[in-house]
N, C-alpha and C positions, 0 to 999 in steps of 0.2 A: 337837844334843842329843837323846837318846832320850826318847820320850814314855812315861811310865809308864802301863800299862794299868790302868784302873779295875776293881776287883773288885765283884761284886754286894753284898758286905757294906759297901762304903764309899759306896754310893749310898742316898740317903734314900728313904723310902716313896713319896713323890710321884714321884721320878725313876723308880723301878721300875714304877709304874703307867703312866707315860708310855711307858716302854720296852715294856711289855706291849702297850699300844695300838699302838705302832709295829710290833710283830711281827705284828699282826693283818692287816697290809696294808690299812689303813683306807680308801684310795681305792677299790679294787675292792669291798671289803666294803660300803661305803656305796652305791656305784652299783648293785650287784646287789640289795641290799635295797630300794633305791628302785624299781628296775624291778619287783620282786615286789609292792611296795606299790601302785604305779600300776596294774598289771594287776589286782590284787585289787579296787581301787576301781572300775575299769572293768567288772569282772565283776558288780558289785553284790551282793556276797555278805553284806553286813551289817557294821556297825562291829566287832562282837565278833570275827567271823571274819577280818576284815581285820587287826585287831590281832594275833591269834594267828598269822596267816600271816606278817606282818612279823617277829614275834618269832622264829618258827621259822627263817625264812630268815636273820635276823641272827645268831642263835647258830650256825647251820650254817656261815655264811661266816666267823665268828670262828674256828670249829674248823679250817676249811680253811687260813686264814692262819697261825694259830699252829702247826698241824702242819707246814706248809711250812718255817717258820723253825726249828722244833725238829729236823726231819729234816735240814735243810741246815746245821745249826750247825757240824759238823766241817769241812765244805767251806768255809764262809764264814771260819772261823778260819784254815784253811790258807792262804788267799790274802789274809788281812788285810782283810776287809770291815769297815772301821770304821763304815760306815753301818748295819751290822746290830747291834742291841743285844746279842745273845748273844755274837757274836764280839768286840764291844767290851768285854765284861765288865760291862755295866750290869745284866743280869739273867741268871739261870741257865737253862740248857737244860731242866732238870727242871721249873722253874716254868712255862715256856712249854708244855712237853709236857702238864703237868697241866691247864693252862688249856684246851688243845685237847681233852683227853679229857672234861673236865667240860662244856664248851660243846657238844660233840657229843651227850652224853647228854641235856642240856637240850633241844637241838634236836629230838631224836627223841621225847622225852616230849611236848613241845608238839605235834609232828606227830601223835602217836597220839591226843591229845585232839581234834584237828581231825577225824580219821577215818583208817581203815586205808588207804583209797585214797591219801590225801595222804601218809601216812607211808611207804607203799611207794615212791611216786614220789620223794619227798624223800630217802628212804634210798638209792635208786639214784643220784640226783644227787650225794649226798655221798660215796658209795662210789667213784664215778667220780673225783671231785675228789681224794680221799685216795689213790686208786691212782696218779693222776698224780704227786702229791707223793712217793710212796714208790718208784715204779718206772718208770711210763710216760714220765716226762720224759726218760729216757735213750734212748728208742727212736723209731723212725719213727712209731709210733702215738701220739705225744705230743699230737696234735691231737684225738684221739678223745674223751677225757674232757671237753674243752671243748664239743665238738659235742653230746655226750650231755647234759651238765648244763644248758647253755643251751637246748637243744632241749626239755628237760623244764620249764623255768621258766614258760612261758605256761600249762601245764597245772596248775601249783601253784595258780594263782588259781581255775581252774574246778573243780579237785578239792577245794578248800576250801569249796565251796558246800554248802548243805544237801542238794542232790541232785547229787552229784559226777559230772562228765563230763570227758572228755579234751578239751583245746582243739582247735580246727580244725587240720587238717594244715598249713595254710599258716603258722599262728602258730608251730608247732613247727619247721617248716622255716626260717623266718626267724630263730628263736632259735638253731638249730644253725649257720646261716651266720654269725650274729653271734659265736658262740663260736669259730668257726674264725678269724675276723678278730682277735678279742681275743687269742687265743693267739699267733698269728704275730707280732702287733705287740708284745705284751708281752715277748717274748724278745729283741727287737732291741737294747735298751740293755745287756743283760747277756750278749751273745754272748761277749765276751772272758772275763768272769768264769766263765761256764759251761764254756767250752772248757777253761779251766785246771783245772777240777775234774771233768772227764769227763762233763759233761752234754751229750748230743748228741741233742736232739729233732729234729723235722721242720724247724723253722726254722733250726737250726744246720747241718743237712745240705744244705739247698737254698740257704742264703746270705741275706744281708741284702736285696738288691734283689728277688729273687724272692719272698721272704716278704712284703715290703711290697706288691708287686703283687697277690699272691694275697689278702692281707688286705683290701685295699680293693675288690677285685673281689667278694669275698664280701659286704662291706657293701652294695655296690650291688645285688648279686643278691638280698640279703635284702629290700631296699626294693622291688624289682620284684615279689618274691613277695607282699609285703604288699599292694601296689597291686592285683595281679591277684586275690588271694584276697578282698580286701575290696571289689571292684568292685561298684558299686551301693549300697554301704552308706555310703561316705564321699564327700562332694562332690568332684568332680574337681579343683577349684581347690585344695582342702586337700591332696589326695593329691599334686598336682603340686608344691605348695610344699614339702611334706615331702621329696619325692624330690630336688628341687633343693638343699635344705639338706644332705641326706645326701651328694649328689654333690659339693657344695662342700667339705664336711669331708674327703671321700675324696681329692679332688684336692689340697687343702692338705696333708693327711697324706702323700700319696705324694711330693709335691715335697720335703717336709721329710725323709722317709725317704731319698730319693735323695741329699740334701745332707748330712744329719746325723741318722742314726737315734737317737732318744732317747725319753724319756718323753712328750714333746709329741705324738709320733705315737700313742702309746697313748691319750692323753687325747682326741685327735681321733676315734679309733675309738669310745671310750666316749661322746663327744658324739653321734656318729652313732647309737649304740645308744639313747640317750635319746630321740632323734627317732623312731626306730623304735618305741620303747615308747609314745610319745605317739600314734603312728598306731594301735597296737594298742588303747590305752585308748579312743581316739575311736571305733574300730570297735565295741568292746564296749558303749559307751554308746548308739550309734545303731542297733545290730543289733536 
């Protein structure tokens, strides 16, 4: 029996709200916003600026998630992605695109309130993410926006301070390495869907197993960078425990990727990222 596709008009308001939230890619949005919040707390920039930083990053990430689903709507529909609210007919592409635009404007307004330095850095990070959604995901350069945006993330906390400064080099380097790992892992479960619609980024071109290997090598390299950069600021036992935890997540994720690449691998990378964030926060507190 054929399944009748639900149209936006036959879905209640609550259903459309839930669909809009689903289009925002809530998992990555929450994780990135949490990272920004933890780094801001560690930087000791004050409650008001912490709240503004979290709000700016949250609306920025919402705009990235919504723009991604709005841009991909036709491709998702073409291959029958029933897990995507727009393709399933639960919400319209126009509504999601409008939400993306509004949230982007709000993110930039809040960023400007914090300061022009923060606004510039956040604007570059968002431009990079939107460029990935619109074009770079089809190219070898698909990893660059992730490296750029995640590399900027630690500096958002320090640039939100009353006396703005760029974060230390090793924090930016660790963030960029984390971004590389997140990108290569995030594409693994969607390789078949993406190939069917012409999306061929770096992960698609080098394949599943090499992507997993590079992703977790990047996570481990990021941890090493943090340990080296924060040497003398964080107790050795704490640094060692964090490194072992990241290594454990990396090994578990690599084994999972070799057996069955899926979203679990992505979650393990993000778990490693939270551990890295905890290291950065601890460093900020004791520095």
